[in-house]
BALOTI-591338 format. One record per residue (C-alpha): residue number from 1; x, y, z. Coordinates in steps of 0.25 Angstrom, whole numbers. Layout:
N
(NUM,(X,Y,Z)),
...
//
This chain:
87
(1,(12,80,26)),
(2,(14,72,13)),
(3,(29,76,13)),
(4,(31,72,27)),
(5,(25,59,25)),
(6,(33,56,13)),
(7,(45,60,20)),
(8,(43,51,31)),
(9,(39,39,22)),
(10,(50,41,11)),
(11,(64,45,10)),
(12,(59,58,4)),
(13,(68,68,10)),
(14,(71,82,7)),
(15,(84,85,-1)),
(16,(86,98,6)),
(17,(84,103,20)),
(18,(75,115,17)),
(19,(62,121,22)),
(20,(55,115,11)),
(21,(58,100,7)),
(22,(66,98,-6)),
(23,(65,84,-12)),
(24,(73,76,-22)),
(25,(68,77,-36)),
(26,(67,62,-37)),
(27,(55,62,-28)),
(28,(47,71,-38)),
(29,(42,61,-47)),
(30,(38,50,-36)),
(31,(31,61,-28)),
(32,(23,66,-40)),
(33,(19,52,-44)),
(34,(15,48,-29)),
(35,(8,61,-27)),
(36,(0,59,-40)),
(37,(-4,44,-36)),
(38,(-7,49,-22)),
(39,(-18,59,-28)),
(40,(-23,49,-38)),
(41,(-25,38,-29)),
(42,(-27,45,-15)),
(43,(-14,38,-9)),
(44,(-10,40,5)),
(45,(4,45,8)),
(46,(9,32,12)),
(47,(6,26,-2)),
(48,(13,39,-8)),
(49,(25,36,0)),
(50,(26,22,-5)),
(51,(23,27,-19)),
(52,(35,37,-18)),
(53,(44,26,-14)),
(54,(40,17,-26)),
(55,(41,28,-36)),
(56,(55,31,-32)),
(57,(59,16,-33)),
(58,(53,15,-47)),
(59,(60,28,-51)),
(60,(73,22,-46)),
(61,(71,9,-53)),
(62,(68,16,-66)),
(63,(81,24,-65)),
(64,(89,11,-62)),
(65,(82,5,-74)),
(66,(86,16,-83)),
(67,(100,15,-79)),
(68,(100,0,-81)),
(69,(94,2,-95)),
(70,(105,13,-98)),
(71,(116,3,-95)),
(72,(111,-7,-105)),
(73,(117,-8,-119)),
(74,(108,-1,-130)),
(75,(105,-15,-136)),
(76,(100,-20,-123)),
(77,(91,-9,-119)),
(78,(76,-11,-120)),
(79,(69,-4,-131)),
(80,(61,8,-126)),
(81,(46,8,-130)),
(82,(43,21,-124)),
(83,(33,15,-113)),
(84,(44,14,-102)),
(85,(47,27,-96)),
(86,(59,22,-89)),
(87,(66,21,-103)),
//
């Protein structure tokens, strides 16, 4: 039931046409985080679907930020304080 709901609400599609669904590894972290929040806050599946979309968007933006930081010359890069996991 949960998988079919998420499949209908998201672009979460199996990567292989197999008897059991196989999904891309990019969904592992967002699914774990959303599942944890669902249990902690007793969230409904619609809210979990929204969270998954937002988590995926955040991950994409973090990757883009890392790529942009890597393109900066060393003397212009922000100093790492250890607080920011994206660095």
